[in-house]
C-alpha positions in Angstrom: -0.2 22.2 10.5 -2.0 19.8 13.0 -5.0 20.0 10.7 -2.7 18.5 7.7 -1.6 15.6 10.4 -5.2 14.7 10.9 -6.0 15.0 7.2 -3.2 12.4 6.5 -4.1 9.8 9.4 -7.6 10.2 8.4 -6.3 9.2 4.6 -3.9 6.8 6.1 -7.0 5.0 8.1 -9.3 5.3 5.0 -6.8 3.3 2.7 -6.0 0.8 5.5 -9.9 0.4 5.9 -10.1 -0.1 2.0 -7.3 -3.1 2.1 -9.2 -4.8 4.5 -12.3 -4.4 3.0 -11.4 -5.5 -0.6 -12.1 -9.4 -1.3 -10.3 -9.9 -4.6 -6.4 -10.4 -3.7 -5.6 -8.4 -7.0 -7.5 -5.5 -5.5 -5.9 -5.8 -2.4 -2.4 -5.3 -4.1 -3.6 -2.4 -5.5 -5.0 -0.7 -2.1 -2.0 -2.0 -0.4 0.0 0.1 -2.8 -2.1 3.4 -2.3 -1.9 2.2 1.7 1.9 2.9 0.8 1.9 6.1 -0.8 -0.9 7.5 2.1 1.7 6.3 4.7 4.5 7.7 2.8 3.0 11.4 2.4 2.0 11.0 6.3 5.6 10.5 7.2 6.4 13.3 4.8 3.9 15.6 6.6 5.5 14.6 10.4 9.1 15.5 8.6 10.5 11.9 8.3 11.6 12.0 4.4 14.2 9.3 5.3 11.5 7.1 6.3 8.7 8.3 3.8 11.4 7.3 0.9 11.3 4.0 2.3 7.8 3.6 2.9 7.6 4.7 -1.1 10.1 2.0 -2.1 9.3 -0.9 0.0 5.6 -0.8 0.6 4.5 0.9 -2.7 6.6 -0.7 -5.2 8.4 -4.0 -4.2 5.6 -5.5 -2.3 3.1 -5.4 -4.3 5.2 -6.3 -7.3 6.2 -9.5 -5.2 2.6 -10.1 -4.3 1.4 -9.6 -8.0 4.1 -12.2 -9.3 3.0 -14.8 -6.4 -0.9 -14.2 -7.9 0.6 -14.8 -11.6 2.6 -17.8 -10.7 -0.3 -19.0 -8.5 -2.7 -18.4 -11.5 -0.1 -20.4 -14.3 0.3 -23.3 -11.6 -3.7 -23.9 -11.1 -4.0 -23.5 -15.2 -1.3 -26.6 -15.9 -3.6 -28.6 -13.7 
């Protein structure tokens, strides 16, 4: 079981690095959603399913959706000028 936790931690660290290294805001949003998935998997591995479900709902769905709506609104505002 400890190797599974280590693999999940490595996946979380790698996905976090992808979020930080992305230059485009849209790519950062999708990388953030992927980071939410890996964090949810980590929480399932360490036997915290309630936290994992919250992580899937908030960091994988709601937050990226809000960021994408904000990026679209900013692009529409920029196009009007």
